[in-house]
N, C-alpha and C positions, 0 to 999 in steps of 0.2 A: 505494500502497501505506500502513497506517496503523502508526503509526510503531512503534505497542505490541502487533504480532500479528509472529513471526515466520514468513520462507521459506523453506521447503528449500532448501536449496544444491546445484546439479547440477553439479561442473562435471567430471560421465563423461567426455566428449567429450574435456575438456583433457587427465587422467591418460593416458585415450588416445595426446592425439597425445605425449606425454615420453611411451610407457612407452621407446620406440628406443634412450631417452638414459636412461631407469631407468631402465630390467630389470623383467620381469611382478613380479618377488619387489613393491621400491618402489611401483610402479605397483598393486601390489592391496593397500599396505597402508594408500600413501592412500585405496582408497576405499572402504574398512573403515572408515579416521580417517573421513572426508565422512558415509556411515554413518551413524555413534555422531556428529556432533554432529548428524546432522539428527533423531537418534531415539534415545536413550540404551536403549532397550531391546538397545538395538547394542553397546557400549561392552562386553560379554565377550567379541566376535568378538577385538576389540585383543588380550587376557591371551595369545593366539596367535600374536602377529605377538615377535621380540624390543627389535625397533625403539623395541617398549611400552615393555614389561617392562624395559626398560634405561631408561629414562631417568628420571631424579635430580628426585625434587616439589623443588618453585619452590611458598615461603609464598605467597600471596595479597596479605600485605602489606609485598611483594619492590618496591623502589624498581628502574626500569627506570634502564638510563647516557641 
């Protein structure tokens, strides 16, 4: 793959594997998050999850520990 080409991130199998440990709701949220990362048109679907809506925004210039 070329460095300037974004590849879709497909981890559906991994989310499905973890579903029994995470629970169905969190697995659905993670699947929606991955879908939004792969396609910005699906970003609005995240608004139905409190896990998404309740996150505090972090400014882009915040340094990491």
